[in-house]
C-alpha positions as CSV (number, residue, x, y, z in Angstrom):
1,M,-165.9,10.6,-94.1
2,I,-164.1,8.1,-92.5
3,I,-160.6,7.4,-94.5
4,I,-158.8,4.1,-94.3
5,T,-154.9,3.6,-95.3
6,G,-153.6,0.6,-96.5
7,A,-157.3,-0.9,-97.9
8,T,-155.9,-2.8,-100.4
9,G,-153.5,-5.2,-97.8
10,E,-154.0,-7.8,-95.9
11,L,-155.8,-6.1,-92.5
12,G,-156.9,-2.6,-94.6
13,S,-159.3,-4.9,-97.0
14,R,-160.8,-6.3,-94.0
15,I,-161.3,-3.3,-92.3
16,V,-163.2,-1.7,-95.2
17,D,-165.2,-5.2,-95.5
18,R,-166.3,-4.7,-91.8
19,L,-167.0,-1.1,-92.1
20,L,-169.4,-1.3,-95.3
21,E,-171.5,-3.7,-93.1
22,R,-171.9,-0.4,-90.3
23,V,-171.8,2.3,-92.5
24,P,-173.3,3.7,-96.3
25,P,-170.2,3.4,-98.8
26,E,-170.6,7.1,-99.5
27,T,-168.9,7.6,-96.1
28,V,-166.1,5.8,-96.7
29,G,-162.7,6.8,-98.4
30,V,-159.1,4.7,-99.0
31,S,-155.7,6.0,-99.4
32,V,-153.9,3.7,-101.2
33,R,-150.2,3.4,-103.4
34,D,-151.9,2.2,-106.5
35,P,-156.4,2.6,-107.2
36,A,-156.3,0.3,-109.7
37,R,-155.9,-2.5,-107.2
38,A,-159.1,-0.8,-105.3
39,Q,-161.5,-1.0,-108.6
40,T,-163.9,-3.2,-106.7
41,L,-164.1,-0.2,-103.9
42,A,-164.9,2.1,-106.6
43,D,-167.4,-0.4,-107.8
44,R,-169.4,-0.4,-104.1
45,G,-168.8,3.7,-104.1
46,V,-166.6,4.2,-101.8
47,R,-164.2,7.2,-102.8
48,V,-161.2,6.0,-103.9
49,R,-157.8,8.4,-104.1
50,A,-154.0,8.0,-104.1
51,G,-152.0,8.1,-101.5
52,D,-148.4,7.1,-100.1
53,F,-146.9,7.7,-96.8
54,T,-143.6,8.1,-98.7
55,E,-145.0,10.6,-100.2
56,P,-146.4,13.2,-98.0
57,E,-147.3,15.5,-100.9
58,T,-149.6,13.0,-101.8
59,L,-151.7,12.5,-98.4
60,G,-153.4,15.7,-98.5
61,H,-155.7,14.9,-101.4
62,A,-156.3,11.5,-100.4
63,F,-157.2,12.6,-96.8
64,E,-159.5,15.8,-98.0
65,G,-162.8,15.9,-96.0
66,A,-161.9,13.3,-93.5
67,D,-164.1,13.2,-90.1
68,R,-161.6,10.2,-89.0
69,V,-158.6,8.6,-90.5
70,L,-157.4,5.0,-89.7
71,V,-153.7,5.3,-89.9
72,I,-152.5,1.4,-90.8
73,S,-149.3,1.2,-89.9
74,A,-147.0,1.3,-92.8
75,S,-144.8,-2.4,-94.1
76,I,-141.8,-0.8,-94.1
77,R,-138.4,-1.4,-92.0
78,G,-136.5,1.4,-90.0
79,D,-136.4,4.8,-89.6
80,A,-138.2,5.0,-92.6
81,A,-141.6,3.1,-91.1
82,V,-142.1,6.0,-88.3
83,G,-141.0,8.7,-90.2
84,A,-143.8,6.9,-93.1
85,N,-146.1,6.5,-90.2
86,L,-145.9,10.4,-88.4
87,A,-146.1,11.7,-92.1
88,A,-149.6,10.2,-92.7
89,V,-150.7,11.2,-89.1
90,D,-149.9,15.1,-89.4
91,A,-151.4,14.6,-92.7
92,A,-154.5,13.4,-91.3
93,V,-154.0,16.4,-88.5
94,T,-153.5,19.1,-91.4
95,A,-156.6,17.3,-93.5
96,G,-159.0,18.5,-90.1
97,A,-159.6,15.1,-89.4
98,G,-161.9,14.8,-86.0
99,R,-159.6,11.4,-84.8
100,I,-156.9,9.5,-85.6
101,L,-156.9,5.8,-85.0
102,Y,-153.6,4.0,-85.8
103,T,-153.1,0.3,-85.9
104,S,-150.5,-0.5,-83.2
105,H,-149.3,-3.6,-81.4
106,Q,-150.1,-5.4,-77.9
107,A,-146.1,-5.4,-77.7
108,S,-145.2,-1.8,-78.5
109,A,-142.4,-0.9,-76.6
110,A,-139.1,1.2,-77.6
111,D,-136.9,-1.4,-76.0
112,S,-138.2,-4.4,-77.6
113,L,-136.2,-7.0,-79.3
114,F,-138.3,-7.0,-82.3
115,A,-137.9,-4.0,-84.7
116,P,-141.3,-3.4,-85.8
117,Q,-142.8,-2.7,-81.7
118,A,-140.2,-0.2,-81.4
119,V,-141.6,1.8,-84.4
120,H,-145.1,1.5,-82.8
121,A,-143.7,2.7,-79.8
122,A,-142.0,6.1,-81.7
123,T,-145.4,6.6,-83.4
124,E,-148.1,6.1,-80.3
125,Q,-145.7,9.0,-78.6
126,H,-146.6,11.5,-81.5
127,L,-150.0,10.5,-81.2
128,A,-150.0,11.4,-77.8
129,R,-148.4,14.8,-78.3
130,L,-151.0,15.6,-80.3
131,T,-154.4,18.1,-79.7
132,V,-156.4,16.2,-81.5
133,P,-157.8,12.5,-80.6
134,T,-156.4,9.7,-81.1
135,T,-156.7,5.9,-81.1
136,A,-153.8,3.4,-81.0
137,L,-155.4,0.0,-81.5
138,R,-152.7,-2.3,-79.5
139,N,-153.3,-5.4,-82.3
140,G,-152.3,-9.1,-80.7
141,F,-149.4,-10.5,-83.0
142,Y,-150.8,-11.7,-86.6
143,A,-151.7,-15.1,-86.7
144,N,-151.1,-15.1,-90.5
145,T,-147.3,-14.6,-89.2
146,L,-147.6,-18.7,-89.1
147,A,-147.5,-18.9,-92.8
148,F,-143.9,-18.6,-92.2
149,Q,-143.8,-22.0,-91.0
150,L,-146.0,-23.9,-92.7
151,D,-143.7,-25.2,-96.1
152,G,-140.9,-26.6,-94.0
153,A,-143.5,-28.0,-91.3
154,L,-145.2,-30.2,-94.0
155,T,-141.8,-30.6,-95.7
156,T,-140.0,-32.1,-93.0
157,G,-142.5,-32.9,-90.5
158,T,-140.9,-30.4,-88.0
159,V,-141.1,-26.9,-87.1
160,A,-137.2,-26.0,-87.2
161,A,-136.6,-22.2,-85.3
162,P,-134.9,-20.8,-82.5
163,A,-136.3,-20.8,-79.1
164,D,-139.4,-19.0,-78.8
165,G,-142.4,-18.2,-76.5
166,P,-145.9,-17.9,-76.2
167,V,-147.5,-15.7,-78.9
168,S,-151.3,-14.4,-78.5
169,W,-151.8,-15.8,-82.2
170,T,-154.7,-13.1,-83.6
171,A,-157.0,-13.3,-86.4
172,H,-156.8,-10.9,-88.7
173,D,-161.0,-11.5,-88.9
174,D,-161.0,-10.4,-85.6
175,L,-158.8,-7.3,-85.3
176,A,-160.6,-6.2,-89.2
177,E,-164.1,-6.7,-87.2
178,A,-162.7,-4.5,-83.9
179,A,-161.2,-1.8,-86.2
180,A,-164.7,-1.4,-88.0
181,I,-166.2,-1.6,-84.7
182,L,-164.3,1.2,-83.3
183,L,-164.4,3.0,-86.5
184,A,-167.9,3.6,-86.7
185,A,-168.3,4.3,-82.8
186,E,-169.6,7.5,-81.6
187,H,-166.9,7.3,-78.7
188,P,-164.2,4.8,-79.7
189,G,-162.2,5.5,-76.5
190,D,-158.9,7.9,-76.1
191,G,-155.4,6.8,-75.9
192,V,-154.0,3.2,-76.2
193,T,-156.2,0.3,-76.0
194,A,-156.1,-2.6,-74.3
195,P,-154.9,-5.9,-76.1
196,L,-156.3,-6.9,-78.7
197,T,-155.5,-10.6,-79.0
198,A,-156.8,-13.8,-79.0
199,A,-157.8,-15.8,-76.0
200,E,-154.7,-17.9,-75.3
201,A,-151.3,-17.7,-76.2
202,L,-149.0,-20.6,-77.8
203,D,-145.8,-21.4,-78.5
204,L,-144.2,-22.7,-81.6
205,E,-144.7,-26.7,-80.0
206,Q,-148.2,-25.6,-79.5
207,V,-148.6,-25.0,-83.2
208,A,-147.1,-27.6,-84.0
209,A,-149.7,-29.9,-82.4
210,E,-152.5,-27.9,-83.8
211,L,-150.9,-28.4,-87.7
212,S,-150.5,-32.2,-86.3
213,A,-154.6,-32.2,-85.4
214,L,-155.5,-30.7,-88.5
215,T,-152.9,-32.3,-90.9
216,G,-153.4,-35.9,-89.1
217,R,-149.8,-36.1,-89.6
218,T,-147.3,-35.9,-86.7
219,I,-145.7,-32.1,-87.0
220,T,-142.9,-32.2,-83.9
221,R,-140.6,-28.7,-83.0
222,T,-136.7,-29.0,-83.2
223,V,-135.1,-25.5,-81.3
224,V,-132.4,-25.0,-83.9
225,D,-129.5,-22.1,-82.7
226,D,-129.9,-18.6,-83.3
227,E,-126.9,-18.6,-85.3
228,E,-127.3,-22.3,-86.8
229,W,-130.9,-20.8,-87.9
230,L,-129.3,-17.6,-89.5
231,A,-126.8,-19.6,-91.6
232,S,-129.4,-22.0,-92.5
233,V,-132.1,-19.4,-94.1
234,I,-129.2,-17.3,-95.6
235,E,-128.0,-20.3,-97.4
236,H,-131.6,-20.7,-98.7
237,G,-131.9,-17.4,-100.3
238,M,-133.0,-15.4,-97.3
239,P,-131.3,-11.5,-97.5
240,A,-129.2,-11.5,-94.5
241,P,-131.2,-8.2,-93.1
242,A,-134.3,-9.5,-93.2
243,A,-133.0,-12.5,-91.3
244,E,-131.7,-11.0,-88.6
245,F,-135.4,-9.1,-88.3
246,T,-136.7,-12.6,-88.0
247,L,-134.8,-13.7,-85.6
248,G,-135.7,-10.6,-83.3
249,L,-138.9,-12.0,-83.3
250,Y,-137.9,-15.4,-82.1
251,R,-135.7,-13.4,-79.4
252,A,-138.9,-11.1,-78.3
253,A,-141.2,-14.0,-77.8
254,R,-138.8,-15.8,-75.7
255,R,-138.5,-12.6,-73.6
256,G,-142.3,-12.7,-73.2
257,E,-142.9,-9.9,-75.4
258,F,-146.0,-11.4,-76.9
259,D,-147.3,-13.5,-74.0
260,V,-150.2,-11.3,-73.4
261,V,-153.8,-12.3,-73.4
262,D,-156.8,-9.8,-72.4
263,P,-160.2,-10.2,-73.0
264,A,-160.9,-7.1,-74.7
265,L,-160.8,-8.1,-78.2
266,G,-163.8,-10.6,-77.1
267,E,-165.7,-7.7,-75.6
268,L,-165.9,-5.8,-78.1
269,L,-166.6,-8.6,-80.8
270,G,-169.3,-9.8,-78.3
271,R,-168.3,-13.2,-79.3
272,P,-164.9,-15.5,-78.4
273,P,-161.9,-14.6,-80.8
274,L,-161.5,-16.7,-83.6
275,P,-158.2,-19.1,-82.6
276,V,-155.3,-19.9,-84.1
277,A,-156.6,-23.1,-85.5
278,A,-158.9,-21.7,-87.2
279,T,-155.9,-19.3,-89.0
280,L,-153.9,-22.7,-89.5
281,R,-157.1,-24.4,-91.4
282,R,-157.2,-21.1,-93.8
283,L,-153.5,-21.1,-93.9
284,L,-153.5,-24.6,-95.1
285,G,-156.6,-24.4,-97.9
C-alpha cells in the first residue's frame, strides 16, 4: 500500500488525485489529521486514517501495511518542523515501509537564509542515515506563494516588496504529477532528485510584467527597504515572527538560492512544466 501524508492539503490532495490515475484506490492510503476532511477520498475507495506528525503515537496505525510512504513536509516552523518530519519518517520505518519519499526543496541547505530550507536539509540528512531506501523530491519553489503579492499589486498597481532575485516558480499541479509518477514507479531513484523546477526563474519585476499582460493593467515593481517593509507589514497586522520569516524568503532569493532551473521535471512529466503565468491566471480567477 502507498501511504500519503497531508492528503487534504494543497499539494497532498493533488498528489492523491494524480496517483489514483495510475493505481487502484484500494492500494492507496492517506494519513490526515482530520479524517472527516478526507471523506471524498474514502468514498473513492482510499483508506483514510488519522495521523498527526506532532502526535507520533497516531502514526503507527496510519502507516500500517505501508509499502511506500510519502512524507509531505510538516507545515509548521522552526525546530518543531524537524522533529515532526523525523517522527513521521521513523514511524514509516517502524511500520515496515520498503521506501520513504519526502517532499524536500530545490534550495535545501543548512545555511539557507530562508528557514524552511534548513528543515529540509536536516530531514534529508536523517533520511540518508537510514537503511531503508529513500527518495527526497527537490521541489521547485511553489508558485502559489505569489498569492501573497496579488492583493497589493491589484489594489495599488505595484508589487512592493524587499529586493529579491530570480525564483523557479513551480506549479503545484506539476509537482503533484511528478510525485505520483515516482510513487507508482518500480524504481523511483535513491537519494535526492535533481531540482524539480519550472523551465525559467523570474524575479518580481518579471512577475509584475506577467501580471500586466494577464490583467491588461500596468503593474510595476517597487523595491522597499527591508526594515521599512517589516514595519509596514507588522503595522498592517502581520505578526512580527511571520514578518521576519517572510523577509528571509526575499533575502534568500537575492542571494540566488532559488535561481536554479533544471530539465528534470519536464523530462519526468514528458512535457514542458507549466509557466508562472498559468498559476497567476488561476490565482486571479
